[in-house]
Each structure stands twice: as C-alpha cells, then as structure tokens.
Phi, psi and omega in degrees: 000138183260140180201140176288141187263350179057052174287162179275072186269338180211116185296122176072006184280164179277150177237050179116168181280180185300321181297318179295318181298317180297317179298322179295321179295319179297318180294321178296329179296336181269000184250155176290139178235147176296313180221137174287158182304322182289344181269347188283147180278129180280125177248120183228150179289322182220178178279354181256110181301323180294318179294324177300311183298317181297316181293321178298316181297319180296315182285328179293332180277351180248170180261006182286159178280148179293146181292144178285142181221123176296323180298318181290323177299321178298319181291332178273348182287131181152295181305319182295326180283326173295319177299322184292343179302323181297340176275358185233013186284170180305329174300319175296317180297321177298315179297319180299308185292325179287325175295318178296314180292322184273326188239002184064222179269006190288345181258009180296325177299321181291321178298316180297313183286328175294322174296318177297318177296321176297322178298317179300316178298316182291327176293326175292321179297316179296320179301314179300313183294319183286315185289331183256341185076012182219156185260172190303318182296320177297317182292322177299323180299325183269327188271342182249152175295165189304313184296321180291320179300315181294319179297317180295319178299314180300315179296319178297320179292322178296316178297320181295315180294318179300316178292322183292324176302315180295319184294312183289319177299320178300316176298317182297321177297316180298318177296321176298315179296314185286342177262012181057036179081000182295321181264120179292173185297316185296326179293321176296327179294316180296315180299316180298320179297321181285315183289344175299318180292326177297315178296317180297332179296340179296337180299334179295339179265006178119146182298324182294330178293316179296320179296325178295321176300316177298323178298320179294319181292322177293319178296322176299316177297313183301314182293315183300308186283332173294321175302311179299317180300317180293318180297320187275346175049065179291162182283118183296323179296313178299324179296313180296318180297318182297328179282321190266336186249109178295132180207132180212131179242163181297335182284344185245015181300314184297318179294322179296316176298321178296321179299314179296314182296324183274347177271315180263100185260123183304318182295338182289332177297314176297319183297311186292324179295339177270321184297327183293346178276004178283353174256149184279096181232134177267109183294350176279342183260110186298324181300313181295322179295313179301319181294316179298317180298324180295309182289323177295327178293317178296313183296317181293322177298314178297317182297318181283334174294320177294316180297322178298316179299318180295315178296322178298317178305312184295312182299316183287329176297317181279336172295317180295319186275329194228355179297127179082002181267169180288341179280347188305324184277350186241004186277142181205188183303315189288317181266358182300316181297319179293319177299318178297319180298317180292326185279315188245351181067217178185153180259246181302318179232117182306139184297336176301316182282330175297316177299316181298318180294314179299318180294320179295317178298321178295316182292318182293314182296316183287331175295320179293313179294329177294321176294320176303309182297322178298322177297313181295321180295310181292313180296321182289312181290322185258355180055052181273117177262081183240158175296148187301322180294326179287319176297319178298320180296316182294311183291329177291323180295325178305324184260326185293319182299309177293333180288321175296321175300316178297318181296326181282322189258346179240044185275036172235150186300315184296317181294319179296321182295315179297316179301314180299318179300314182287332173294323175295321177295322178301320179298322178297319180295328184278346184308312183300332183288345174255323187286320181294314175299321181298308181297320178299314184290319181287348177267353184268123181293327178299332180269311190265345185062224182288351182265009177295155175263155179189206179298328176228112184293133184260116179228012182236176181298138178290000000 
C-alpha cells in the first residue's frame, strides 16, 4: 500500500494540492492513531495565538534556534516521564536487588551506561515520532514486507507479555506484602488488572491528568527507595568506585545481562514514539519539530536521570545488606521486604512496608504504561480502529491470562525469582527486534526528511 509519510522536508511547505490533501485526510480517518486531534495538548509560546503564529513564521524563516522557555518545557513535560516508568518496573527492581546482592556495587557502572544507552535509544524513538507524526509500529507496518511485519509484531508482543508478567506479578507481591499475606498472589493479579482500567479511565479527562498520576507514582518510588537508602547508610566510597570503575566477573554474567535487559525494554521504544504525539505538533513545519525535539530531549534526560538514581538506591541498599551473605543467592521481590526487615528493622515506618509501597507504585505505574504500549503495538502493526477501552481489554488479556497461570503455578518465592531473572534475559534477546527497525527508519530520508540521522545529523534548513 502506498502512502505519503509526511516528513518534515520543507518548513511550512505544501505537500500536494487540495484534492490530495483531502484524500490524505480521508485515508488517515481509516487508520489507527496514537492520539486523536482533540486529545492532543496544545503547546504555545504565548497566550496570544496570533503572536504565536508571527513568531513561528519569523523563526522558521531564519536559521536561528528557537528561544528557550521554561513554560514551554513544562507543557512538553510528560511523555518522557511515562517512558521512564519502564526503567523502574518490578523487573528492574528485581534486577537491581539481585545485582546488588550477588555483585555488590560492582555493576553500578553497567547500570549507568545501560541507562545512558537507553536514553539514546529513547531519543531516537522520540525523533521518529515527532518528525513523522507516526509511531514505530505504524511505520513498520508500511515500510516492511508482510512476513517481516508479522515477525516484528510477534516479537514485540512476546517482549510485551514478558514485561507485563513481571509488572503485574510485582504489583501482586506488593499487595500481598501490604496486606500481611492476607491476599494471595492470584488475588493481587486480579486487583492489578482491574485497577489498571480505573487509572486508564483518567485519560478521558485529558492526557495531563494521567501524566499527573504518573508523577505522583514516580515521586512515591523516589521517596520510598531514598528512605531505604538513608536508613541502610551504604558506603559512599564503594558506591563511587562501583559507578566509575568497570568490573565484571564470570559469576555475575547473568545479573549483568539482566541489568541491560531490564533497563532497555523493547516495548518502550514503541511506546515513546507514540507518546510524543500527545502534543499538537505539525510534522510539516520544521521549526515546530526542532523545538519539540529540543524540549523532549531535555525532559527525557531529566526523567532518566531520576530513574537512574532510584535504581541506584535499590542496588546499593541490597549490596549493603546482603552482598557476600548466605541470603544473596535466594533473595527476590517477594522475600526482599522480609530480609530487609530482619536486617535493618524499622523506625517510624517498618522498612518492609516502605519496600511494599515502592514496589506497588512501580508495579501499578508500569502496568498502566504496559497496557498503553500494548495498544500502540497492536493498533500500529494491525491498523486496528477500535475504541480505546476495547483495545485496552484485548491487550490486557494478552498479558493477564499468562500472568494468572504464573501466579497459580509459581506461587513460591524461589520459582518467581528464577522466572523473573529469565524474563529479564528474554528482554535482552528481544532488543534487536525493536532497535534495528528504529535505527533503519530514522536513517531513511524518505521517512525522516531533513531529520534523518547519519554521519552528520541534519536539524536545520536544507
């Protein structure tokens, strides 16, 4: 099927006559979209639309960079923090605590560089979404032959289900901890599945409301794990050496692969390329695209810096408490809170419940973004024009059914820990199936126009 991709090849230029434009609009109406026009957040330089248009025209006609605006940065803030949730999901926490317990602080350097590499990948995903006005799954549908498109979709779904199992199980474990074991794992899975729809319903009140909920959940994680970090008083010298001095032994290879796999999540690439379209940006106007990329880059960098600090808190807490101990080989999400309680006790609020609150925030937030990503992946690859609640139900079912099976048959701490480790390894294996299409597409001038990447990235007027 042939279709114009609308790259930002000429700022403010025409892309065909009125008849072609009308036909394009009719065709777009028959296609799945990440966000409808009415759902997009309006980003404006000032409160006066006419002044906005004049300033855009003036800057578009020059080669100068758009002026920085804190207000505009605030309006663009949101997608990067939703993206950063995938760096903080229960699978990451599992990888963090096992890396800390098995390797001490020696894998902190890998965590830092994996996060930096993840930032680069996410910036490319944002670049693709902003410059084309379409997300990765949609572009894969058009740019690849049928067999390749189906294979990429299958791999994306496998990665999505693997991540979702970790996220839902993580929430269920947190619910079990906070209920003092009264609610079994399978009940926590059902509760998580249902409350995910409640949170997603907030989108009906606007994207910014949903983003505010995620801000609260990220703040909850930051406070919880920073509290644990303060309580356990890790060694600052060991922490700095772990970050600055690369060290890897044969005994920690599996934990190292898990750290990379749980930081760089394949489904997150699809998610971020779609989330950046929640702002009202015209991909035909080079000035708007350049400005959006600038603010999204700043926002994503800040968001992942925060996520790195949270992951560092978790790793160093478990390195301090369990590295070299007999518990190091058996610690996991479910028994971690109890081990922490026995090791460090608790003051005003027992560390067991601090861990449970942080884990619940991580599980709930990542489950919602996972459902979001599942909708974009399925809708983009298959071009499904369904109501959002129905798409959410379908994509949620893809993950909930295997998760309930896991909850029923792996209801022991040891089995869940081994499963989580191998699911992190699975994410590592799935990375190329998202990364190769992403790099291929952002390098194509036919797709990206002047915003394609190459030996010298082009971001100015040709």
